[in-house]
Steps between C-alpha positions, in 0.01 A plus 500: 500500500433801282486729802845391599633585155398865564553515882853352491664764269293781662625407840861479375455846338347661808774349740814550287458720193268771612700606807822507316335688207362763747831536684696551180239745354490727804877489546558617145230755538665642815834526326360685202333755731838601642591640162846550363802503741743791473746278302230388254390863447861599427530216245183603332614860478824396344334274249255771409784753435679245298194439287434866448869544405481213245174629358651844455807366319305296241 
């Protein structure tokens, strides 16, 4: 009985949770390796310029 209390949740974890966890982990890792898109880089530059302008006017 006590072995089922450990084996049951372990089997559920290995069948359902672990594969989904690995898939989502490596998918997000692959997206972050691509870096910023051109549009994201332009937005970052614009925000940086605004921040410098606001810091200079204070």
